[in-house]
VOTOR-811580 format. One record per residue (C-alpha): residue number from 0; x, y, z. Coordinates in nm, 2 decimals, m for minus. Each point is the difference from the previous one (the first is absolute). Example, Ala and Ser with C-alpha at 12.3 -4.5 7.8 and 13.67 -1.06 7.14 Angstrom:
BEGIN
<atom><resi>0</resi><east>1.23</east><north>m0.45</north><up>0.78</up></atom>
<atom><resi>1</resi><east>0.14</east><north>0.34</north><up>m0.07</up></atom>
% end
This chain:
BEGIN
<atom><resi>0</resi><east>8.22</east><north>9.01</north><up>9.77</up></atom>
<atom><resi>1</resi><east>m0.07</east><north>0.00</north><up>0.38</up></atom>
<atom><resi>2</resi><east>0.31</east><north>0.13</north><up>0.17</up></atom>
<atom><resi>3</resi><east>m0.10</east><north>m0.03</north><up>0.37</up></atom>
<atom><resi>4</resi><east>0.13</east><north>m0.23</north><up>0.26</up></atom>
<atom><resi>5</resi><east>0.31</east><north>m0.09</north><up>m0.22</up></atom>
<atom><resi>6</resi><east>0.27</east><north>0.10</north><up>0.25</up></atom>
<atom><resi>7</resi><east>0.28</east><north>m0.25</north><up>0.01</up></atom>
<atom><resi>8</resi><east>0.28</east><north>m0.04</north><up>0.24</up></atom>
<atom><resi>9</resi><east>0.36</east><north>m0.09</north><up>m0.07</up></atom>
<atom><resi>10</resi><east>0.13</east><north>m0.34</north><up>0.15</up></atom>
<atom><resi>11</resi><east>0.34</east><north>m0.06</north><up>m0.14</up></atom>
<atom><resi>12</resi><east>0.24</east><north>0.05</north><up>m0.27</up></atom>
<atom><resi>13</resi><east>0.27</east><north>m0.25</north><up>m0.11</up></atom>
<atom><resi>14</resi><east>0.29</east><north>0.07</north><up>m0.24</up></atom>
<atom><resi>15</resi><east>0.23</east><north>m0.24</north><up>m0.16</up></atom>
<atom><resi>16</resi><east>0.32</east><north>0.13</north><up>m0.16</up></atom>
<atom><resi>17</resi><east>0.12</east><north>0.36</north><up>m0.04</up></atom>
<atom><resi>18</resi><east>0.09</east><north>0.26</north><up>m0.25</up></atom>
<atom><resi>19</resi><east>0.32</east><north>m0.19</north><up>m0.09</up></atom>
<atom><resi>20</resi><east>m0.18</east><north>m0.33</north><up>m0.05</up></atom>
<atom><resi>21</resi><east>m0.13</east><north>m0.12</north><up>m0.34</up></atom>
<atom><resi>22</resi><east>m0.35</east><north>0.04</north><up>0.13</up></atom>
<atom><resi>23</resi><east>m0.19</east><north>0.11</north><up>0.30</up></atom>
<atom><resi>24</resi><east>m0.32</east><north>m0.17</north><up>0.12</up></atom>
<atom><resi>25</resi><east>m0.25</east><north>0.15</north><up>0.24</up></atom>
<atom><resi>26</resi><east>m0.31</east><north>m0.14</north><up>0.18</up></atom>
<atom><resi>27</resi><east>m0.24</east><north>0.23</north><up>0.18</up></atom>
<atom><resi>28</resi><east>m0.28</east><north>m0.11</north><up>0.22</up></atom>
<atom><resi>29</resi><east>m0.30</east><north>0.21</north><up>0.07</up></atom>
<atom><resi>30</resi><east>m0.32</east><north>m0.06</north><up>0.22</up></atom>
<atom><resi>31</resi><east>m0.35</east><north>0.13</north><up>0.01</up></atom>
<atom><resi>32</resi><east>m0.32</east><north>m0.12</north><up>0.14</up></atom>
<atom><resi>33</resi><east>0.17</east><north>m0.32</north><up>0.14</up></atom>
<atom><resi>34</resi><east>0.15</east><north>m0.09</north><up>m0.33</up></atom>
<atom><resi>35</resi><east>0.36</east><north>0.01</north><up>m0.12</up></atom>
<atom><resi>36</resi><east>0.11</east><north>0.10</north><up>m0.35</up></atom>
<atom><resi>37</resi><east>0.34</east><north>m0.09</north><up>m0.14</up></atom>
<atom><resi>38</resi><east>0.18</east><north>0.17</north><up>m0.29</up></atom>
<atom><resi>39</resi><east>0.32</east><north>m0.09</north><up>m0.17</up></atom>
<atom><resi>40</resi><east>0.23</east><north>0.16</north><up>m0.23</up></atom>
<atom><resi>41</resi><east>0.34</east><north>m0.03</north><up>m0.16</up></atom>
<atom><resi>42</resi><east>0.24</east><north>0.26</north><up>m0.14</up></atom>
<atom><resi>43</resi><east>0.34</east><north>m0.01</north><up>m0.17</up></atom>
<atom><resi>44</resi><east>0.26</east><north>0.10</north><up>0.23</up></atom>
<atom><resi>45</resi><east>0.12</east><north>0.36</north><up>0.00</up></atom>
<atom><resi>46</resi><east>m0.05</east><north>0.34</north><up>0.18</up></atom>
<atom><resi>47</resi><east>m0.33</east><north>0.01</north><up>0.20</up></atom>
<atom><resi>48</resi><east>m0.10</east><north>m0.35</north><up>m0.11</up></atom>
<atom><resi>49</resi><east>m0.09</east><north>m0.08</north><up>0.35</up></atom>
<atom><resi>50</resi><east>m0.24</east><north>0.30</north><up>0.00</up></atom>
<atom><resi>51</resi><east>m0.17</east><north>m0.10</north><up>m0.33</up></atom>
<atom><resi>52</resi><east>m0.03</east><north>m0.36</north><up>0.09</up></atom>
<atom><resi>53</resi><east>m0.17</east><north>0.08</north><up>0.34</up></atom>
<atom><resi>54</resi><east>m0.23</east><north>0.27</north><up>m0.16</up></atom>
<atom><resi>55</resi><east>m0.10</east><north>m0.24</north><up>m0.29</up></atom>
<atom><resi>56</resi><east>m0.06</east><north>m0.28</north><up>0.26</up></atom>
<atom><resi>57</resi><east>m0.22</east><north>0.23</north><up>0.21</up></atom>
<atom><resi>58</resi><east>m0.19</east><north>0.11</north><up>m0.31</up></atom>
<atom><resi>59</resi><east>m0.06</east><north>m0.36</north><up>m0.10</up></atom>
<atom><resi>60</resi><east>m0.12</east><north>m0.08</north><up>0.35</up></atom>
<atom><resi>61</resi><east>m0.24</east><north>0.31</north><up>m0.02</up></atom>
<atom><resi>62</resi><east>m0.15</east><north>m0.11</north><up>m0.33</up></atom>
<atom><resi>63</resi><east>m0.07</east><north>m0.35</north><up>0.15</up></atom>
<atom><resi>64</resi><east>m0.17</east><north>0.16</north><up>0.31</up></atom>
<atom><resi>65</resi><east>m0.20</east><north>0.26</north><up>m0.19</up></atom>
<atom><resi>66</resi><east>m0.08</east><north>m0.22</north><up>m0.30</up></atom>
<atom><resi>67</resi><east>0.17</east><north>0.23</north><up>m0.24</up></atom>
<atom><resi>68</resi><east>0.18</east><north>m0.08</north><up>m0.32</up></atom>
<atom><resi>69</resi><east>0.35</east><north>0.13</north><up>m0.11</up></atom>
<atom><resi>70</resi><east>m0.18</east><north>0.23</north><up>m0.24</up></atom>
<atom><resi>71</resi><east>m0.20</east><north>0.15</north><up>0.30</up></atom>
<atom><resi>72</resi><east>0.30</east><north>0.06</north><up>0.25</up></atom>
<atom><resi>73</resi><east>0.35</east><north>0.03</north><up>m0.09</up></atom>
<atom><resi>74</resi><east>0.33</east><north>0.14</north><up>0.15</up></atom>
<atom><resi>75</resi><east>0.15</east><north>0.29</north><up>m0.19</up></atom>
<atom><resi>76</resi><east>0.31</east><north>0.08</north><up>0.21</up></atom>
<atom><resi>77</resi><east>0.17</east><north>m0.05</north><up>0.33</up></atom>
<atom><resi>78</resi><east>0.29</east><north>0.20</north><up>0.12</up></atom>
<atom><resi>79</resi><east>0.23</east><north>0.03</north><up>0.30</up></atom>
<atom><resi>80</resi><east>0.11</east><north>0.34</north><up>0.14</up></atom>
<atom><resi>81</resi><east>0.09</east><north>0.20</north><up>0.29</up></atom>
<atom><resi>82</resi><east>m0.22</east><north>0.27</north><up>0.16</up></atom>
<atom><resi>83</resi><east>0.12</east><north>0.20</north><up>0.29</up></atom>
<atom><resi>84</resi><east>0.29</east><north>m0.24</north><up>0.07</up></atom>
<atom><resi>85</resi><east>m0.25</east><north>m0.30</north><up>0.00</up></atom>
<atom><resi>86</resi><east>m0.01</east><north>m0.28</north><up>m0.27</up></atom>
<atom><resi>87</resi><east>m0.34</east><north>m0.04</north><up>m0.15</up></atom>
<atom><resi>88</resi><east>m0.17</east><north>m0.20</north><up>m0.29</up></atom>
<atom><resi>89</resi><east>m0.27</east><north>0.14</north><up>m0.22</up></atom>
<atom><resi>90</resi><east>m0.23</east><north>m0.20</north><up>m0.24</up></atom>
<atom><resi>91</resi><east>m0.23</east><north>0.11</north><up>m0.28</up></atom>
<atom><resi>92</resi><east>m0.28</east><north>m0.21</north><up>m0.14</up></atom>
<atom><resi>93</resi><east>m0.27</east><north>0.03</north><up>m0.24</up></atom>
<atom><resi>94</resi><east>m0.34</east><north>m0.14</north><up>0.02</up></atom>
<atom><resi>95</resi><east>m0.30</east><north>0.00</north><up>m0.23</up></atom>
<atom><resi>96</resi><east>m0.34</east><north>0.01</north><up>0.19</up></atom>
<atom><resi>97</resi><east>m0.32</east><north>0.11</north><up>m0.16</up></atom>
<atom><resi>98</resi><east>0.17</east><north>0.07</north><up>m0.33</up></atom>
<atom><resi>99</resi><east>0.22</east><north>0.26</north><up>0.15</up></atom>
<atom><resi>100</resi><east>0.37</east><north>m0.03</north><up>0.05</up></atom>
<atom><resi>101</resi><east>0.13</east><north>0.11</north><up>0.35</up></atom>
<atom><resi>102</resi><east>0.35</east><north>0.04</north><up>0.12</up></atom>
<atom><resi>103</resi><east>0.07</east><north>m0.12</north><up>0.36</up></atom>
<atom><resi>104</resi><east>0.32</east><north>0.09</north><up>0.20</up></atom>
<atom><resi>105</resi><east>0.14</east><north>m0.13</north><up>0.32</up></atom>
<atom><resi>106</resi><east>0.29</east><north>0.06</north><up>0.22</up></atom>
<atom><resi>107</resi><east>0.18</east><north>m0.19</north><up>0.28</up></atom>
<atom><resi>108</resi><east>0.30</east><north>0.04</north><up>0.22</up></atom>
<atom><resi>109</resi><east>0.27</east><north>m0.23</north><up>m0.14</up></atom>
<atom><resi>110</resi><east>0.12</east><north>m0.12</north><up>0.34</up></atom>
<atom><resi>111</resi><east>0.07</east><north>m0.28</north><up>0.09</up></atom>
<atom><resi>112</resi><east>m0.03</east><north>m0.16</north><up>m0.34</up></atom>
<atom><resi>113</resi><east>m0.05</east><north>0.15</north><up>m0.35</up></atom>
<atom><resi>114</resi><east>m0.20</east><north>m0.29</north><up>m0.15</up></atom>
<atom><resi>115</resi><east>m0.24</east><north>0.03</north><up>0.30</up></atom>
<atom><resi>116</resi><east>m0.03</east><north>0.37</north><up>m0.06</up></atom>
<atom><resi>117</resi><east>m0.08</east><north>m0.06</north><up>m0.37</up></atom>
<atom><resi>118</resi><east>m0.27</east><north>m0.23</north><up>0.10</up></atom>
<atom><resi>119</resi><east>m0.15</east><north>0.24</north><up>0.25</up></atom>
<atom><resi>120</resi><east>0.02</east><north>0.29</north><up>m0.24</up></atom>
<atom><resi>121</resi><east>m0.21</east><north>m0.19</north><up>m0.25</up></atom>
<atom><resi>122</resi><east>m0.25</east><north>m0.10</north><up>0.27</up></atom>
<atom><resi>123</resi><east>m0.01</east><north>0.36</north><up>0.12</up></atom>
<atom><resi>124</resi><east>m0.11</east><north>0.13</north><up>m0.34</up></atom>
<atom><resi>125</resi><east>m0.26</east><north>m0.26</north><up>m0.06</up></atom>
<atom><resi>126</resi><east>m0.14</east><north>m0.01</north><up>0.34</up></atom>
<atom><resi>127</resi><east>m0.08</east><north>0.36</north><up>m0.01</up></atom>
<atom><resi>128</resi><east>m0.20</east><north>m0.06</north><up>m0.33</up></atom>
<atom><resi>129</resi><east>m0.14</east><north>m0.35</north><up>0.04</up></atom>
<atom><resi>130</resi><east>m0.03</east><north>0.02</north><up>0.38</up></atom>
<atom><resi>131</resi><east>m0.23</east><north>0.30</north><up>0.00</up></atom>
<atom><resi>132</resi><east>m0.34</east><north>m0.02</north><up>0.17</up></atom>
% end
């Protein structure tokens, strides 16, 4: 797989619902090469459902942009935490490229919005890998 010139940029993240709602829906828009890519996800309400919905929507947009299937790029974990008195979000993904599994990790400051930070942490992880070159 040619991984060059695949750097994508974050455009926006919309969240509907919150952890106490029955469900949380996210829509994430990315852009690259003059084209926009939109990913959508829905999660049951609960702790960190906003993070998971945003991270899954970002992963869906990335799959569309990169022409990858769900068996080639998938979200493994997303977590919010505090480091040095600053809120942050980290994401872990897996990818299968050239018959090899790779772990990808990204981190983003969680201010002003946690869901936006989840999307940016996924994008950070994948841009380092797919955006090389």
